[in-house]
C-alpha positions as CSV (number, residue, x, y, z in Angstrom):
1,M,75.3,58.0,67.6
2,I,74.8,61.7,67.2
3,L,76.2,63.7,64.3
4,V,76.3,67.4,64.8
5,H,75.4,68.9,61.4
6,S,75.7,72.5,62.5
7,G,76.3,74.5,65.7
8,S,77.6,72.8,68.8
9,I,76.2,70.9,71.7
10,R,77.2,69.8,75.2
11,L,76.6,66.1,75.7
12,N,77.1,65.3,79.4
13,D,80.4,67.0,80.0
14,T,81.8,67.0,76.4
15,T,81.4,69.7,73.8
16,V,80.6,68.3,70.3
17,K,81.1,70.7,67.4
18,A,79.7,70.7,63.8
19,V,80.7,67.7,61.7
20,E,81.7,65.7,64.7
21,L,80.2,62.4,65.6
22,V,79.8,61.0,69.0
23,E,78.9,57.4,69.9
24,L,76.7,56.9,72.9
25,D,77.3,54.2,75.4
26,R,74.6,51.5,75.3
27,I,75.3,50.7,79.0
28,E,74.4,54.2,80.2
29,P,70.8,54.8,79.3
30,L,70.7,58.5,80.1
31,A,72.5,61.3,78.2
32,R,72.2,65.0,79.1
33,L,72.2,67.2,76.0
34,N,72.0,71.0,75.8
35,S,73.0,73.9,73.5
36,Q,73.2,77.7,74.0
37,W,72.5,78.3,70.3
38,A,70.6,76.6,67.5
39,A,72.1,73.3,66.4
40,R,71.1,70.7,63.9
41,L,71.6,67.0,64.8
42,L,71.3,63.7,63.2
43,V,70.5,60.9,65.7
44,L,71.3,57.4,64.5
45,S,70.4,54.2,66.2
46,G,70.3,50.5,65.4
47,E,72.1,47.2,65.9
48,P,75.7,47.0,65.0
49,I,76.2,45.3,61.6
50,G,79.7,43.9,62.3
51,E,81.1,45.0,59.0
52,P,83.4,47.8,57.8
53,V,81.6,50.9,56.5
54,V,83.2,53.3,54.1
55,G,81.4,56.5,52.8
56,Q,82.2,59.1,50.2
57,G,79.5,61.6,49.2
58,P,76.2,59.8,48.8
59,F,77.9,56.4,48.5
60,V,78.2,54.0,51.4
61,M,79.8,50.6,50.9
62,N,82.1,48.1,52.7
63,S,85.4,49.1,51.1
64,R,87.2,51.9,49.2
65,Q,87.2,49.6,46.1
66,E,83.4,49.2,46.2
67,I,83.1,53.0,46.5
68,S,85.2,53.5,43.4
69,Q,83.2,50.9,41.5
70,G,79.9,52.6,42.6
71,I,81.1,56.0,41.4
72,D,82.3,54.5,38.1
73,D,78.9,52.8,37.6
74,Y,77.0,56.0,38.5
75,Q,79.1,58.0,36.0
76,Q,78.5,55.4,33.2
77,V,74.7,55.6,33.7
78,R,74.8,59.4,33.6
79,K,76.5,59.1,30.2
80,G,73.7,56.9,29.0
81,R,75.5,53.6,29.1
82,P,74.4,50.7,31.3
83,A,76.6,50.0,34.3
């Protein structure tokens, strides 16, 4: 996957703008990428984990409920109380 952090790119025949994510096809081994202007990208690779992924801010969990619990735990620790 490629996340365009800022700027925009052309990936094969598709324009991908800032904060857009594109999933590359594992079958097609070659992707043509170019940009007329400076762009910042995050390139992610790995094996699929086969589980749901939910993110909010710096928290990444498997469900919205786990995200809420993680935020609550973090806030409790910041207040000096154990989670």
